[in-house]
GUFIZA-185925 format. One record per residue: x, y, z of N, C-alpha, C, O in turn; residue in one letter. Coordinates in steps of 0.001 Angstrom, whole numbers, padded with zeros to 6 digits, always signed. Example, Ala and Ser with C-alpha at 12.3 -4.5 7.8 and 13.67 -1.06 7.14 Angstrom:
GUFIZA-185925
+013190-005690+007800+012300-004500+007800+013200-003300+007800+014236-003319+008465a +012850-002250+007080+013670-001060+007140+012900+000030+007870+013409+001138+008039s 
This chain:
GUFIZA-185925
+000690-000849+000341-000085-000102-000044+000451+001038-000124+001137+001479+000799x +000230+001706-001239+000806+003327-001162+000055+004361-000286-001050+004714-000696x +000546+004917+000933-000153+005701+001688-000257+007140+001846+000955+007271+001678x -000603+008192+002001-000641+009809+002372-001159+009391+003477-001797+008373+003746x -000686+010636+004339-001588+011199+005142-001224+011872+006294-000098+012339+006120x -001810+012232+007774-001690+013175+008658-001925+014416+009183-001374+015241+009911x -003596+014160+008152-004303+015679+007748-005080+015127+009734-004789+014128+010391x -006035+016249+010083-007230+016168+011239-008279+015783+010140-008547+016053+008969x -008741+014968+011217-010037+014260+010209-010898+014287+011420-010304+013960+012447x -012447+014670+011583-013508+014708+012731-014849+014214+012039-015624+014793+011278x -014843+012919+012585-016515+012470+012440-017022+012752+013684-016482+012593+014779x -018644+013398+013282-019699+013973+014340-019430+013362+015344-018984+013979+016311x -019637+011908+015394-019820+010753+016459-018855+010743+017304-019091+010464+018479x -017481+011067+016842-015891+010643+017801-015844+011317+019284-015496+012477+019503x -016198+010508+020113-016016+010813+021615-013992+011122+021455-013597+011592+022522x -013304+011022+020848-012043+012087+020719-011590+012136+019377-012025+011387+018503x -010968+012759+019249-010508+013537+017661-009617+012358+017547-009057+011622+018359x -009709+012466+015725-008860+011786+015053-007779+012543+014167-007724+013720+013810x -006857+011354+013915-005510+011644+013093-005978+010741+012133-006309+009587+012408x -006032+011446+010529-006003+010885+009272-004976+010719+008816-004045+011518+008923x -004928+009400+008076-003461+009302+007214-003713+008190+005636-003227+007167+005153x -004945+009354+005272-005638+008806+004495-004642+008662+002691-003593+009298+002590x -005014+008024+001783-004470+007848+000751-005050+008612-000173-006238+008849+000046x -004501+009158-001317-005234+009916-002316-005753+008196-003463-005048+007367-004038x -007337+008355-003319-007952+007712-004363-007796+006287-003302-008035+005168-003756x -007522+006419-002373-007485+005061-001247-008246+005385+000143-008585+006443+000672x -008374+003976+000524-009097+004294+002438-008187+004904+003272-007051+004431+003235x -008368+005740+003945-007842+006278+005057-007574+005625+005959-008181+004555+005926x -006878+005751+006866-006483+005032+007781-006598+005609+008972-006955+006746+008665x -006516+005562+010346-007446+006844+011464-006437+006322+012718-006091+005145+012820x -006140+007080+013386-005634+006908+014639-006720+007692+015249-007217+008509+014474x -007214+007659+016426-007503+008312+017456-006957+008690+018495-006358+007881+019204x -007040+009909+018788-005981+010192+020189-006714+010582+021358-007614+011422+021352x -006127+009673+022806-006644+009014+023828-005953+009795+024577-004871+009626+024016x -005776+010379+025247-005214+010479+026369-003530+009740+027241-003224+008575+027492x -003111+010478+027375-001262+009925+028102-002028+008637+028925-003090+008587+029545x -001310+007943+028725-001814+006665+029763-000231+006570+030762+000666+007349+030439x -000016+005693+031822+000849+005794+032373+001425+004390+032203+000693+003406+032304x +002803+004285+031932+003455+003019+031190+003457+002215+032437+003252+002911+033432x +003590+001240+032620+003401-000175+033619+004924+000192+034209+005941+000790+033857x +004498-000420+035124+005658-000394+036415+006971-000996+035783+008079-000471+035894x +006697-002185+035095+007421-003355+034686+008163-002745+033876+009376-002599+034027x +007375-002256+032765+007700-001720+031492+007280-003113+030132+007772-003226+029009x +006437-003807+030672+005865-004805+029968+004337-004814+029492+003972-005784+030158x +003588-004547+029040+002053-004208+028271+002041-005862+029749+002770-006816+030022x +000675-005241+030273-000280-006395+030586-001242-007045+029545-001557-008222+029719x -001571-006581+028822-002543-007405+027660-001180-007384+026276-000623-006685+025430x -001250-008687+026873-000102-009809+025556-000509-010733+025324+000183-011638+024857x -001891-010863+025582-002706-011840+023968-003117-011294+023197-003677-010266+023577x -003130-011472+022175-003999-010642+021168-005395-011611+020029-005204-012492+019191x -006305-011162+020344-007443-011670+020478-008009-011527+018475-008250-010419+017994x -008107-012710+017705-008740-011919+016648-009870-012564+015887-010073-013524+015144x -010800-011083+016703-012299-011928+016445-012267-011209+014850-011895-010120+014414x -012879-012466+014244-013615-012111+012994-014977-012184+013007-015637-011621+012133x -015678-013055+014242-017065-013366+014265-018351-012140+015059-019531-012433+015250x -017741-010868+015386-018316-009829+015406-018814-009990+017348-018951-010908+018157x -018921-008659+017341-019477-008513+018968-019798-007250+019111-019287-006238+018631x -020872-007429+019957-021506-005645+020558-020682-005079+021440-020362-005674+022469x -020195-003736+021111-019428-002997+021218-020561-002058+022472-021747-002283+022231x -020350-001184+023588-020764-000250+023995-019737+001088+024602-018781+000796+025322x -020013+002499+024261-019058+002551+024352-018463+003374+026075-019084+003291+027135x -017505+003901+025917-016016+003981+026763-015108+003821+026381-014844+003556+025208x -013902+004016+027855-012459+004100+027437-012206+002569+027204-012819+001626+027704x -011308+002555+026451-011125+000485+025938-010957-000087+026831-010170+000183+027738x -011999-001413+026703-011868-002117+027759-011991-003295+027175-013158-003677+027253x -011298-004042+026621-011901-005426+025726-012396-006466+026275-012785-007424+025607x -012461-006410+027852-012923-007477+028372-014433-006953+028725-015285-007775+029064x -014660-005916+028658-016066-005932+028679-016879-005163+027349-017898-004474+027406x -016010-005556+026064-016615-004732+025105-016465-003604+024974-016604-003280+023795x -016173-002560+025814-016209-001192+025754-015035-000305+025044-013923-000176+025556x -015481+000393+023588-014586+000792+023327-014886+002199+022878-016001+002662+022638x -013501+002921+022788-013501+004615+022672-013825+005079+021166-013804+006237+020749x -014242+003486+020186-014561+003715+019068-015907+004032+018596-016044+004690+017565x -016682+003711+019114-018186+003979+019284-018781+004674+020251-018301+004609+021383x -020032+005539+019980-020540+006048+020717-021773+005763+021020-022472+006629+021546x -022184+004721+020795-023578+004255+021010-022991+002473+021244-021953+001954+020832x -024060+001908+022014-024224+000564+021731-024596+000194+020135-025527+000469+019378x -023280-000627+020037-023537-000934+018638-022859-002394+018760-022029-002708+019613x -023476-003392+017534-023489-004092+017109-022597-004641+015939-023122-004616+014826x -021007-005254+016060-020634-005275+014818-020282-006159+014156-019522-006941+014727x -020625-006462+012739-020672-007952+012325-019461-008009+012108-018876-006928+012043x -018831-009011+011960-017491-009928+011581-017562-009619+010210-018471-009113+009552x -015768-010248+009711-015692-010385+008429-016253-011841+007937-016417-012820+008665x -016454-011775+006827-017402-013463+006595-015948-014350+005514-015848-014884+004409x -015421-014167+006222-013914-015011+005602-014071-016301+005619-014224-017012+006612x -014015-016781+003913-013885-018386+003985-012535-019010+005072-011502-018481+005482x -012994-020025+005219-012188-021129+006147-010793-021276+005765-009946-021693+006555x -010556-020963+004647-008948-020891+004161-008391-019436+004259-007304-019167+004772x -009495-018262+003554-008310-016720+003886-008555-016792+006160-007790-016334+007008x -009570-017361+006308-008969-016971+007928-008353-017948+008368-008332-017784+009588x -007750-019022+008075-006750-019728+008439-005598-019322+007434-004636-020054+007667x -005401-018687+006696-003785-017907+006392-004202-016673+006709-003419-016033+006008x -004922-015794+007301-004546-014666+007875-004098-014972+009640-003221-014382+010272x -005042-016108+010150-004329-016031+011549-003055-016981+011304-002602-017182+012431x -002519-017441+010666-001139-018052+010336-000082-016735+010005+001045-016635+010489x -000632-015883+009189+000334-014888+009264+000823-013731+010389+001853-013063+010483x -000422-013813+011206-001077-012582+012554-000141-013334+012956+000859-012699+012620x +000490-015028+013859+000952-015706+014281+002830-015650+013797+003851-015570+014479x +002595-015734+012393+003868-015464+011702+004855-013885+011759+006041-013742+012057x +004002-013027+011419+004672-011030+012093+005141-011166+013778+006117-010779+014420x +003886-011934+014105+004155-011640+015792+004973-012630+016489+004830-012643+017711x +005877-013540+015933+006104-014756+016354+007756-014738+017179+008466-015601+017696x +007852-013321+016963+009439-013276+018043+009082-012222+019313+010001-011771+019997x +007712-011876+019566+007158-011110+020605+006939-011916+021696+006814-013050+021234x +006803-011959+023113+006177-012963+024088+004136-012155+024263+003479-011444+025024x +003988-012919+022986+002423-012421+022826+001574-013989+022329+002206-014697+021545x +000747-014284+022603-000362-015139+022725-001314-014854+020896-002001-013834+020864x -001302-015315+020197-001906-014792+019122-003170-016685+019264-003015-017906+019223x -004350-015589+019442-005618-016653+019415-006866-015857+018695-006997-014634+018651x -007782-016883+018123-008953-016505+017547-010328-017225+018274-011400-017300+017675x -010090-017822+019871-010767-017950+020789-010860-016817+021983-009912-016399+022648x -012064-016478+022074-012359-015300+022951-011533-015452+024369-012015-016355+025053x -010606-014907+024871-009499-014987+025737-010427-014693+027305-009813-014803+028366x -011831-014342+027301-012453-013906+028361-012112-012660+029267-011993-011527+028802x -011926-013050+030941-011443-011698+031531-009421-011733+031203-008763-010915+031847x -008979-012294+030630-007662-012616+030141-007232-010932+029736-008012-010394+028950x -006187-010186+030169-005962-009398+029996-005744-008945+028051-004559-009201+027841x -006083-008668+027335-006246-008857+025643-006405-007497+025016-007045-006648+025636x -005721-007126+023483-006105-006186+022482-006901-006924+021632-006328-007944+021249x -008196-006752+021131-008964-007573+020754-008935-006243+019472-009086-005027+019354x -008514-007942+018383-008530-007288+016907-009864-007347+016100-010548-008370+016136x -010167-006462+015510-011931-006253+014826-011526-006503+013820-010757-005722+013261x -011956-007832+013173-011844-008175+011610-013588-008096+010815-014343-008931+010317x -013634-006569+011062-015270-005903+010484-015108-006125+009186-014246-006733+008551x -016210-005453+008841-016907-005303+007932-016324-003923+006807-015316-003699+006137x -017430-003341+007053-017524-001410+006722-017441-000295+007942-018135-000179+008952x -016345+000465+007466-017165+001414+009070-018082+001810+009051-018555+002061+010159x -018796+002074+008033-019931+002199+008583-021172+001354+009540-022397+001478+009540x -020323+000526+010271-020313-000553+011192-020830-000105+012350-021854-000273+013011x -019287+000849+012439-018919+001815+013983-019299+002833+013108-018315+003211+012472x -020179+003350+012853-021045+004925+012716-019746+005953+012108-019575+007112+012484x -018701+005069+010857-017797+006280+010423-018458+006094+008983-018673+005055+008359x -018780+007766+008561-019321+007226+006746-018231+007461+005767-018435+007432+004553x -017050+007700+006309-015739+007702+004969-015242+006732+004697-015709+005840+005404x -014450+006346+003973-013605+005046+003342-012389+004741+004678-011298+005274+004878x -012901+003982+005213-011495+003691+006122-011015+002448+006360-011909+001660+006669x -010371+002178+006342-009689+000852+006704-009084+000097+007565-008840-001109+007532x -008750+001279+008718-008584+000428+009654-008512+001708+010974-008510+002862+010546x -008473+001584+012062-008665+002234+013141-007881+001633+014458-007758+000456+014796x -007404+002804+015074-006638+002309+016266-006946+003392+017369-006803+004563+017017x -007329+003155+018594-006651+004326+019767-005217+004320+019722-004482+003440+019274x -004793+005881+020467-003214+006108+019949-002838+007057+021150-003314+008140+021488x -002126+006518+021524-002097+007441+023584-001059+009171+022615-000630+009259+021465x -001041+009896+023428-000062+010828+022722+000914+010739+024086+001712+011643+024334x +000817+009948+024662+002383+009492+025535+003188+008528+024330+004386+008262+024427x +002269+008025+023114+003062+006831+022448+003321+005250+023838+004018+004253+024030x +002534+005797+024256+002187+004574+025267+001416+003263+025333+000972+002868+024255x +001165+002471+026482+000757+001221+026105-000846+001640+026059-001077+002415+026987x -002084+001351+025220-003583+000944+025559-003807+000104+025818-003853-000694+024882x -004142-000483+027268-004457-001976+028026-005858-002061+027326-006649-001117+027325x -006108-003331+026703-007667-003707+026541-008124-002844+025627-009301-002503+025739x -007145-002169+024279-007076-001837+023152-008383-002588+022782-008499-003725+023239x -009757-001901+021714-010117-002261+020695-009667-001852+019126-009982-000713+018782x -009131-002481+018388-008732-002114+017348-009553-002891+016276-010186-003937+016424x -009342-001906+014838-010040-002784+013468-009283-002723+012173-008495-001951+011625x -009786-003721+011954-009314-003814+010072-010602-003616+009524-011483-004344+009981x -010949-002713+008556-012618-002652+007940-012073-003826+006378-011144-003612+005599x -012949-004888+006380-012391-005875+005188-012911-005229+003814-012326-005461+002756x -013606-004725+003861-014648-003883+003014-013902-003178+001647-013878-003210+000416x -013180-002369+003118-012014-001191+002311-010639-001691+001723-009970-000952+001000x -010249-002931+002042-008944-003683+001965-009263-004585+001052-010300-005221+000861x -007424-004540+000082-007665-005799-000874-008123-006870-000078-008101-007004+001145x -008483-007507-000843-008665-009041-000345-007933-010140-000757-008179-011000-001603x -006827-009939+000109-006075-011369-000035-006144-011076+001856-006388-010009+002422x -005762-012754+002636-005179-012491+003979-003698-012066+004374-003342-011946+005546x -002881-011853+003289-001599-010811+003682-002350-009597+003779-002281-008995+004851x -002952-009194+002994-002685-007377+002747-003711-007146+004297-003200-006469+005189x -004483-007469+004419-005581-007664+005593-004625-007716+007365-004814-006990+008341x -003563-008938+007176-003357-009256+008381-002008-008113+008514-001616-007959+009671x -001437-007488+007676-000505-006283+007854-001037-005141+008377-000555-004452+009276x -002380-004917+007580-002913-003713+008010-003216-003969+009178-003048-002957+009859x -003658-004992+009893-003966-005389+011164-003061-005557+012498-003366-005759+013673x -001394-005333+011606-001118-005758+012356-000072-004498+012924+000644-004408+013921x -000304-003764+012001-000425-001923+012086-000902-001266+012995-000287-000371+013575x -002824-001846+013412-003621-001235+013776-003240-001557+015354-003426-000540+016022x -002880-002394+015956-002639-003477+016663-001694-003003+017641-001980-002915+018835x -000444-002659+017101+000842-001831+016895+000948-000471+017293+001867+000112+017867x -000259-000031+016847-000762+001422+017379-001047+001624+018801-000881+002686+019401x -001607+000232+019434-001612-000044+020607-001194+000230+021701-001471+000853+022726x -000054-000720+020996+001398-001037+022004+002010+000722+021910+003130+000796+022416x +001602+001787+021491+002339+003335+020939+003976+002949+019914+005126+003207+020269x +003464+002189+018443+004171+002297+017558+003311+003004+016950+002100+002798+017034x +004135+004434+015883+004060+004972+015066+004397+004545+013544+005062+003567+013202x +003702+005632+012599+004213+004971+011166+005759+005343+010955+006267+006299+011540x +006354+004649+010216+007664+004404+010248+008005+004262+009111+007832+003129+008661x +008794+005613+007907+009430+005581+006437+010628+004560+006282+011761+004976+006041x +010235+002642+006490+010790+001989+006291+009616+001102+005395+008606+000853+006053x +009619+000814+004593+008616-000262+003513+008392-001374+003888+007240-001803+003821x +009581-002273+004462+009880-003693+004421+008986-003779+006120+009169-004872+006656x +008144-002842+006909+007896-002847+008085+006290-002227+007942+005839-001185+007465x +005537-003689+008756+003916-002969+008889+003822-001979+009095+002683-001587+008837x +004889-000729+009723+004641-000063+010198+004607+001599+008945+004421+002780+009239x +004781+001172+008059+005043+001996+006198+003536+002156+006187+002606+001467+006607x +003662+003676+005358+002655+003653+004445+003371+003564+003182+003023+004287+002248x +004204+002859+003079+004954+003296+001622+004477+001752+000476+003585+001028+000918x +004908+001499-000459+005017+000559-001173+005745-000313-001160+006962-000137-001105x +005356-001128-001193+006350-002469-001063+006303-003722-001584+005425-004419-001074x +006892-004191-002348+006818-005483-003128+006865-006985-002219+006513-008044-002740x +007267-006911-001050+007493-008225-000789+006535-008173+000949+005973-007178+001407x +006609-009448+001549+005749-009722+002872+006800-009029+004146+007865-009316+004694x +005751-007940+004210+006725-006990+005408+006263-007736+006835+005223-008365+007031x +007497-007435+007891+007842-007747+009047+008672-006868+010057+009787-006469+009724x +008174-006585+011201+008717-005833+011719+010271-005808+012070+010764-006453+012995x +010788-005196+011435+012344-004666+011269+013499-003853+012699+013502-002711+013156x +014184-004840+012962+015162-004589+013988+016099-003158+013458+017316-003236+013296x +015365-001953+013239+016586-001004+012503+015452+000550+012633+014239+000687+012476x +016303+001293+012904+015974+002451+013391+015497+003485+012562+016349+003997+011835x +014108+004010+012475+013479+004582+011068+013273+005878+011574+013223+006145+012775x +013124+006876+010428+012334+007949+010480+010618+007448+010837+009834+006643+010335x +010583+008292+011833+008446+008383+011459+008126+009025+010758+009020+009779+010375x +006691+009241+010059+005865+009774+009010+005569+008871+008436+005961+007708+008520x +004473+009585+007472+004129+009201+006430+004232+008542+004547+003890+007565+003882x +004997+009971+004377+005829+010109+003130+006867+011406+003637+007287+011800+002549x +007326+012032+004390+007679+012877+004842+008285+012620+006520+007531+012187+007391x +009744+012959+006794+010140+012226+008355+009429+013092+009267+008805+013993+008706x +009368+013058+010389+008560+013821+011717+008789+013166+012645+008677+011949+012792x +009180+014072+013442+009124+013330+015215+007864+012001+015231+006773+012144+014679x +008225+010900+015874+007185+009916+016177+006053+010935+017471+006213+011663+018450x +005209+010504+016850+004046+010969+018400+002791+011494+017340+002754+011277+016129x +001984+012094+017988+000720+012434+017243-000128+013904+017829-000169+014369+018968x -000610+014275+016852-001635+015442+017459-000311+016524+017692-000765+017558+018181x +000749+016589+017554+001977+017651+018419+002645+017280+019227+003495+017937+019828x +002274+015788+019420+003120+015310+020510+004229+014811+020123+004410+014538+018937x +005189+014601+021097+006634+014264+019978+007241+013261+021282+007963+013721+022167x +006845+011949+021224+006859+010606+022109+008683+009953+021977+009180+009534+023022x +009521+009922+020706+010792+010132+020521+011203+010229+019434+010273+010320+018633x +012480+010265+018832+013249+011573+017700+012812+010349+016084+012289+010787+015059x +013223+008776+016306+013193+007877+015620+012333+006525+016142+012027+006560+017334x +011868+005222+015306+011756+004337+016028+012153+002935+014837+012146+002908+013607x +012601+001468+016272+012922+000766+016050+011892-000368+016057+012385-001290+016707x +010772-000668+015649+009566-001394+015920+010233-002226+016805+009951-002150+018001x +011070-003006+016413+011600-004868+016996+012156-003987+018641+011463-004084+019654x +012923-003519+018627+013194-002279+020056+012251-002491+021080+012300-003117+022139x +011383-001827+020520+010250-000758+020854+008892-002113+021587+008224-002103+022621x +008984-003015+020548+008212-003971+021122+008864-005106+022042+008453-005745+023010x +009726-005085+021520+010275-005901+022523+010374-005884+024366+010075-006682+025253x +011060-004280+024300+010660-003510+025369+009138-003515+026672+008990-003321+027879x +008335-003845+025552+006751-003517+025155+005949-005474+025896+005192-005724+026834x +006487-006173+025097+006114-007298+025169+006963-008247+025414+006459-009344+025657x +008030-008174+025425+009205-009302+025456+009773-010219+024427+009675-009967+023226x +010301-011167+024841+011013-012071+023247+009708-013387+023928+008994-013658+024893x +010123-013834+022572+009082-015184+022520+009627-016132+023240+009023-017112+023677x +011086-015820+023434+011375-016887+024135+011345-016589+025911+011828-017465+026628x +010773-015353+026539+010834-014934+027735+010313-016266+028739+009541-017225+028744x +011092-015733+029367+011154-016986+030845+009561-016717+031743+009446-015741+032484x +008733-017441+031599+007269-017551+032565+007287-018147+033617+006156-018574+033848x +008068-018432+034473+008121-018959+035627+008876-017972+036493+009993-017608+036123x +008224-017399+037893+008932-016371+038769+009259-017633+039789+009001-018821+039983x +010222-016206+040438+010958-016498+041446+009909-017533+042650+008718-017838+042580x +010571-017740+043307+009966-018041+044891+011141-017295+045827+012352-017114+045701x +010003-016918+046961+010387-015992+047909+009797-016731+049286+008602-016974+049452x +010905-017057+050286+010299-016960+051539+010752-015898+052304+011627-015140+051885x +010106-015751+053649+010961-014888+055068+011032-016044+055658+010284-016957+056009x +012051-015783+055671+012656-016475+057534+012795-016061+058214+013638-016648+058892x +012406-015065+058711+012749-014422+060182+012041-012568+060065+012353-011640+059318x +011286-012649+060883+010839-012976+062083+009707-013468+061473+009473-013215+060292x +008712-014394+062405+008490-015168+062093+006770-014455+062043+006617-013356+062576x +005437-015219+061321+004154-014598+061825+004155-014871+062501+004451-015869+063158x +003458-013187+062605+002346-012515+063894+003617-012158+065006+003072-011586+065950x +005211-012281+065282+006133-012055+065852+005806-010973+066699+004729-010400+066528x +006740-010541+067767+006564-009283+068605+008249-009018+068527+009108-009899+068574x +008398-008043+068439+009878-007481+067944+010402-006323+068300+009576-005452+068031x +011173-005956+068678+011368-004955+068986+012241-003782+067998+013360-004170+067664x +011901-002629+067588+012630-001955+066710+013592-002203+066156+014347-002786+066935x +014028-002083+065179+015693-002804+064821+015590-004303+064256+016614-004939+064006x +014459-004775+064087+014557-006347+064106+015297-006313+062625+015305-005287+061945x +015845-007405+062250+015914-007956+060981+015657-008875+060445+015864-010058+060711x +015165-008376+059616+014176-009255+058125+015042-009866+057413+015974-009275+056867x +014806-011350+057316+015516-012843+056734+015128-013275+055722+014043-013857+055715x +015795-013152+054672+014629-014621+053264+015420-014948+052501+016542-014510+052249x +014782-015834+052058+015732-016493+050692+014861-016560+049480+013658-016822+049518x +015716-016245+048145+014626-016021+047273+015520-017398+045940+016673-017815+046059x +014916-017635+045260+015076-018938+044156+014287-018806+042667+013070-018679+042528x +015269-018865+041619+014759-018664+040241+015088-019816+039187+016229-020222+039407x +014608-020354+038327+015092-021281+037598+015820-020761+036400+015834-021603+035502x +016398-019704+036114+017443-019212+035544+017934-017992+036968+018754-018460+037758x +017513-016737+037207+018189-016125+038361+017453-015284+038716+016513-015014+037968x +017616-014502+040085+017075-013703+040753+017738-012535+040788+018784-012283+041386x +016990-011740+040026+017488-010269+039703+017313-009714+040879+018253-009102+041386x +016123-009815+041514+016783-008414+042642+015605-009087+043999+014610-009749+043703x +015932-008796+045230+014734-008959+046068+014648-007554+046880+015599-007115+047526x +013705-007067+046794+013194-005831+047430+012388-006306+049070+012062-007414+049494x +012290-005129+049591+011892-005586+051072+010575-003465+051196+010152-002379+050797x +010720-004514+052062+009045-003284+052417+008315-003100+053618+007697-004160+053726x +008067-002499+054429+007283-002136+054838+006164-001328+054901+006079-000105+055016x +005330-002169+054810+003920-000978+055519+003621-000576+053442+002992+000334+052903x +004225-001464+052989+003971-000839+051760+005026-000127+051374+005158-000159+050151x +005899+000555+051976+007033+001401+051451+008184+000636+051020+008531-000248+051803x +008948+000788+049812+009977+000302+049461+011493+000684+050739+011498+001711+051417x +012348-000120+050791+013041+000609+051878+014469-000096+051514+015494+000410+051972x +014521-000918+050935+015987-001321+050340+015848-002321+049378+015072-003217+049709x +016606-002477+047798+016656-003339+047067+017819-004379+046806+018752-003742+046317x +018075-005406+046901+019082-006223+047045+019380-006994+045905+018355-007472+045419x +020633-007353+045173+021309-008027+044006+021462-008780+044397+021197-009683+043603x +021901-009267+045607+022908-010566+046014+022760-010883+047308+022608-010005+048158x +022808-013056+047795+022379-013183+048559+023947-012902+049688+025060-012523+049323x +023367-013337+051414+022298-013513+051847+021432-011777+051576+021888-010664+051314x +019850-012367+051831+019035-011378+051320+018412-010743+052845+017544-011306+053512x +019028-009549+053169+018910-009621+055196+018727-008099+055306+019513-007434+054631x +017806-007425+056057+017640-005946+056082+017530-005935+057670+016896-006797+058278x +018261-004796+058343+018160-004654+059748+017436-003005+059402+017826-002177+058579x +016235-002922+060383+015345-002223+060005+015641-000843+061086+016614-000719+061831x +014535+000086+060922+014870+001108+061391+014693+001126+063116+013736+000773+063805x +015855+001618+063453+016054+001228+065550+014411+002713+065627+013666+002466+066576x +014210+003288+065246+012782+004250+065172+011757+004040+064486+011191+005009+063981x +011175+002523+064261+010285+002310+063807+009377+001942+064976+009650+001056+065786x +008341+002649+064999+007114+002965+065867+006723+001725+066202+006667+000720+065494x +006373+001918+067695+005437+000781+067596+004273+000499+067454+003394+001336+067250x +004063-000946+067557+002638-001238+067334+002657-002470+065642+003633-003197+065459x +001662-002465+064807+001301-003219+064120+002156-003125+062906+002573-001993+062662x +002412-003831+062306+003258-003552+060811+003428-004357+060052+003670-005430+060604x +003427-004437+058277+003604-005247+057676+004981-005764+056886+005524-004864+056246x +005344-006490+056854+006373-006490+056440+006547-007855+054602+006240-009047+054595x +007008-007186+053609+007030-007597+052504+008442-007851+051981+009490-007254+052224x +008144-009068+051073+009441-009253+050476+009072-009671+049176+008156-010463+048953x +009975-008997+048092+009743-008816+046706+011017-009805+045967+012184-009567+046278x +010718-010830+045054+011498-011527+044635+011180-011478+043122+010172-012076+042745x +012005-010769+042147+011665-010587+040597+013515-011010+040087+014650-010807+040520x +012683-011862+038634+013776-012016+037499+014345-011207+036784+014600-010147+037355x +014673-011288+035672+015045-010565+034311+013796-010557+033497+013712-009879+032473x +013058-011125+033835+012201-011291+032558+010881-010781+033057+009870-011006+032392x +010808-009977+034401+009535-008913+034560+008667-009998+035499+007614-009684+036052x +009314-011397+035593+008270-011699+036952+008907-011345+038441+009909-010817+038923x +007834-011896+038801+008344-011339+040491+006809-012711+041431+005851-013374+041032x +007415-012468+042585+006613-013350+043644+006865-012650+045062+008011-012380+045423x +006037-012442+045644+005747-011637+047103+005633-012285+047794+005356-013421+047409x +005768-012028+049386+005220-012689+050685+005368-011541+051778+006280-010721+051880x +004444-011668+052422+004202-010372+053427+003784-011788+055137+003333-012911+055359x +004472-010356+055955+004089-011402+056712+003516-010228+057994+004165-009183+057949x +002581-010248+058939+002460-009762+059756+002900-009589+060988+002781-010605+061672x +003588-008240+061785+004126-008501+062721+003984-007376+063705+003754-006239+063293x +004150-007717+065374+004204-005918+066411+005762-005643+066924+006572-006440+067397x +005866-004414+066692+006851-003712+067567+006471-003474+068812+005626-002713+069284x +007239-004260+069294+006679-003686+071070+008051-002961+071543+009091-003183+070923x +008017-001857+072957+008443-001448+073072+009889-001956+074200+009671-002838+075030x +011483-001226+074097+011902-001863+074537+011688-002945+076130+010962-002611+077067x +012434-004111+076087+012499-004705+076925+013394-005215+077844+014515-005619+077538x +012650-005205+079652+012712-005292+080721+012895-006405+081448+012029-006851+082200x +014282-007043+081235+013847-008691+081647+013796-008782+083011+013126-009785+083259x +014181-008221+084099+013714-008190+085379+012224-007778+085565+011680-008434+086453x +011556-007012+085057+010202-006744+084673+009525-007647+084691+008567-007873+085430x +010191-008583+083434+009359-009420+082547+009617-010934+083561+009111-011987+083173x +010300-010899+084636+010312-012085+085153+009466-012229+086491+009097-013282+087011x +009195-010651+087021+008714-010473+088087+006929-010502+087875+006124-010748+088774x +006546-010128+086208+005592-009936+085892+005221-011752+085717+004129-012077+086183x +005770-012481+085307+005464-013397+084778+005583-014422+085884+004966-015469+085690x +006438-014277+087293+005648-014570+088417+003981-014388+089136+003110-015148+089558x +004107-013404+089028+003102-012988+089596+001663-013695+088633+000533-013815+089106x +002070-014092+087224+001109-014843+087086+000891-015913+087130-000224-016427+087223x +002442-016706+087042+002672-018224+087158+003261-018297+087893+004440-018333+087541x +002987-018388+089626+003510-018957+091034+004861-019928+090563+004920-020726+089628x +005622-019659+091286+006244-020780+090984+007254-021681+089945+008151-022523+089999x +006523-020962+089042+007190-021162+087284+008007-020235+086978+009109-020385+087505x +007846-018902+086022+009194-018525+085274+009773-017969+086429+010960-018090+086732x +008802-017274+087160+010118-016458+088416+010557-017289+089328+011490-016810+089973x +010132-018737+089743+011338-019898+089902+012555-019791+089234+013629-019548+089784x +012373-019978+088020+013672-020134+086906+014124-019281+086698+015075-019442+085933x +013829-017560+087216+014550-016505+087411+015567-016723+087782+016724-016623+087374x +014870-017172+088953+015926-016936+090468+016950-017398+090999+017854-017005+091736x +016299-019311+089920+017105-020436+090159+018479-020021+088852+019647-020360+089046x +018165-019487+087966+018977-019171+086683+020360-018256+087521+021551-018567+087504x +019604-016873+088330+020210-015924+088744+021274-016570+090241+022226-015986+090758x +020738-017803+090587+021915-018241+092074+023042-019094+091298+024209-019153+091685x +022614-019655+090314+023704-020350+089232+024801-019897+088749+025979-020252+088726x +023779-018478+088117+025279-017773+087497+025821-017109+088797+026989-016832+088524x +025530-016669+090224+026307-016381+090818+027327-017586+091403+028409-017308+091921x +027034-018402+091313+027836-019699+091674+028544-019539+090667+029726-019628+090999x +028428-019352+089629+029802-019618+088675+031015-018594+088705+032205-018622+088392x +030026-017576+089296+031267-016428+089276+032042-016530+090492+033206-016149+090369x +031682-016964+091683+032459-017864+092676+033490-018335+092317+034659-018102+092624x +032664-019553+091119+034132-020350+091023+035120-020265+090135+036148-020897+089891x +034516-019244+089667+035826-018453+088361+037266-018272+088874+038381-018784+088768x +036270-016701+089828+037351-016348+091037+038389-016621+092029+039411-016051+092411x +037601-017970+092380+038276-019014+092964+039408-019426+092216+040428-019295+092894x +039647-019924+090954+040446-020083+090406+041473-019542+090037+042256-020141+089299x 
């Protein structure tokens, strides 16, 4: 496809503005400008399942949540028909999608994943089915910060596109990648391009200028997210590699014990292990990060000024692939301990018990000191 674009476009029914990347004599390709979203703390998207939906769905308006069929594209409850592809064309499209996304840690499925966080790729028929009156080939929301739009629902309109599984697959891959924060780029062999290309496109591990036909900073609606774009490295940072380790580390708090009463300044000790390696162990008290360690033994002396009362300690072990495991424990910090007061108090409540033992220990200690002095 040789596409032009960058002009403002506004459908009367749109909840958010559009940016048009249309082609003279061809379909428009729209990005919907949505507010900036914070990046995930780990850098990895939560929505690492891509649901290929060609059977249609009933969508309701709102900010994107594929699990609830909520879409920023529609402005009223809308029944969106699916693509009436032949079994052979659908199988070829699914195979193409799996191939294009094969180097990344994503699951490609045409079975609704339900409550699993996912990007929903709607293979719809016509843009009019979602209330758009112009000739549009594809749509995706796009964040002002070029960040991941979790739970996004994106569209490819098959009536507006070349009737080949590969072309439809490449258009849909671009729409999905928009919701992972990728802009258009001036690299003809990459699915993020609008330039003509004679072969099969694939995400390229190459720094490229962003733009449709001329170079511009990467971003949308006047925002700038980056100077250039490497689609492979950007997707790896947000999805992980296909061979990413999925096994989380194990972690255990060895001290203090559960529901223990301790003095301020107590030590937290923990063990952690992983099938490959533990990257870090973090210590939290009442949800606040206190320290992070990268080498065993994992031990932390707490603040001697920690206030008396109930506290929650948490230890989190993480590996290099973003997997983590936590264990937490509730403890009580007591005031300074007075051994003599404890002995007398115990004696009052248990006559002949702890008090007698404390007295016997005192006498035995005196006898030992006398014996030592005699020597």
